[in-house]
C-alpha positions, -999 to +999 in steps of 0.1 A: +288+694+569+271+701+602+234+693+604+210+711+628+179+697+645+156+719+664+133+708+692+114+722+721+085+738+703+049+734+713+019+751+727+023+776+755+001+801+771+006+839+769+031+849+796+047+815+797+082+803+789+097+779+765+132+767+757+141+758+721+171+736+714+192+732+682+214+702+683+244+702+659+259+670+645+293+686+647+312+712+668+298+747+672+332+759+683+344+771+650+312+788+638+313+825+629+278+832+641+248+812+654+213+825+654+176+820+655+150+831+630+112+827+629+085+827+603+049+833+611+021+821+586+019+844+556+050+864+567+086+865+557+112+848+579+126+873+604+157+874+624+153+869+662+187+866+678+224+861+671+253+847+691+288+855+678+319+834+681+333+858+707+301+854+728+284+886+718+246+886+715+221+907+697+183+906+696+155+919+675+136+947+692+105+926+694+121+900+717+148+921+735+145+916+772+123+885+768+144+860+748+180+849+755+203+830+732+230+807+745+250+776+736+265+746+753+298+738+737+301+704+754+269+692+738+270+713+706+236+727+713+223+761+707+194+774+728+167+800+726+151+808+760+118+824+756+101+843+784+068+862+787+057+850+753+028+866+735+006+854+706+028+875+683+056+850+690+037+823+673+059+810+644+081+783+632+115+788+647+147+780+628+183+779+640+211+789+617+248+788+618+274+805+596+307+789+592+341+807+590+340+801+553+306+817+549+285+786+546+250+790+560+233+760+575+197+759+586+177+735+607+143+722+597+124+743+622+102+738+653+067+752+657+058+775+686+022+784+692+012+809+719-024+808+730-041+839+743 
C-alpha cells in the first residue's frame, strides 16, 4: 500500500507563498484522484483541491485563484502551491489519494500557520 508523507508546512506571513509536498512511497500514476484537505483547530476537515487521473483540477471557492495542485510523476510527489495566503488558511494540511479500487489513503499532515 502506498504511504504518503507531507512536508513544507511552516510559518508564513499574510500575502506570502508556500509549497506543500506529499511524497508517495509508490507510483501515483494509477491513482484515481489525488487531493489536499485541511483542518483548522476546532473545525472539521475540509476539501481544498483535487487532481484527477486525467489531469483535471478543482478547487474550493476559498482557495480558487490562489492555490494550485500539481504532481511530479517522476518523483511520485503531489504538490500544493499556496499564494497570497491569509490567516484563514492556517490549518493542518493533509494529502489524500484514492486508488482505482476505491481505497483512500491519507498522509499524516503538515501544519501551516499564517501570521497577520
